[in-house]
C-alpha positions in Angstrom: -29.5 -67.3 -81.9 -29.3 -64.1 -79.9 -30.2 -63.7 -76.3 -33.5 -62.2 -77.2 -34.5 -65.3 -79.1 -33.5 -67.4 -76.1 -35.6 -65.2 -73.9 -38.7 -65.7 -76.1 -38.2 -69.4 -76.2 -37.8 -69.4 -72.4 -41.1 -67.6 -71.9 -43.0 -70.0 -74.1 -41.3 -73.0 -72.5 -42.2 -71.8 -69.0 -45.9 -71.7 -70.1 -45.7 -75.3 -71.3 -43.9 -76.5 -68.2 -46.4 -74.6 -66.0 -49.3 -76.3 -67.7 -47.8 -79.7 -67.2 -46.5 -79.4 -63.7 -48.2 -80.9 -60.6 -46.5 -78.5 -58.2 -47.1 -74.8 -57.9 -43.9 -72.7 -58.1 -42.6 -69.3 -59.2 -42.4 -70.0 -62.9 -41.1 -66.5 -63.6 -37.9 -67.6 -61.7 -37.3 -70.5 -64.0 -34.0 -69.8 -65.8 -31.8 -71.7 -68.3 -29.8 -73.1 -65.4 -32.9 -74.5 -63.6 -32.8 -78.3 -63.5 -35.6 -80.3 -64.8 -35.6 -82.4 -61.6 -36.0 -79.4 -59.4 -39.2 -78.6 -61.3 -40.6 -82.0 -60.3 -40.3 -83.7 -63.7 -38.6 -87.1 -64.0 -37.7 -88.9 -67.2 -41.2 -90.3 -67.6 -43.1 -87.1 -67.0 -40.7 -85.1 -69.2 -41.8 -87.4 -72.1 -45.3 -86.3 -71.5 -44.1 -82.7 -71.6 -42.3 -83.4 -74.9 -45.6 -83.7 -76.7 -46.8 -80.3 -75.4 -43.4 -78.7 -76.3 -43.6 -80.1 -79.8 -47.1 -78.7 -80.2 -46.2 -75.3 -78.9 -43.1 -74.9 -81.1 -44.3 -76.9 -84.1 -41.3 -79.1 -84.2 -40.4 -82.8 -83.6 -37.8 -83.7 -81.0 -36.2 -87.1 -80.4 -37.3 -88.5 -77.1 -33.8 -89.8 -76.4 -32.4 -86.3 -76.7 -35.1 -84.8 -74.4 -34.7 -87.5 -71.7 -30.9 -86.7 -71.5 -31.5 -83.0 -70.8 -30.8 -81.9 -67.3 -31.6 -78.2 -67.4 -34.2 -75.8 -69.0 -31.3 -74.3 -71.0 -30.5 -77.7 -72.6 -34.1 -77.9 -73.7 -33.8 -74.4 -75.2 -30.7 -75.6 -77.0 -32.5 -78.5 -78.5 -35.4 -76.2 -79.6 -32.9 -73.8 -81.2 -31.2 -76.7 -83.0 -34.5 -77.7 -84.5 -35.4 -74.2 -85.7 -37.5 -72.8 -82.8 
């Protein structure tokens, strides 16, 4: 997928993360290299976010795969692998 597709996924993913977050932050600054932990999500809360991501993108992800992700870019990669 091209950089533009990645950018579009990132924008949509930021919205989902923003809606699920408990902490306020500059969501426009969230980049592929941003760590999930730095956003305030641990392995349990990221599973809650998983449902919202699946709804937004209309795909199903394996929870085991999502829990292993460390960065926003890795989530984007999973979404791309599943046709987002």
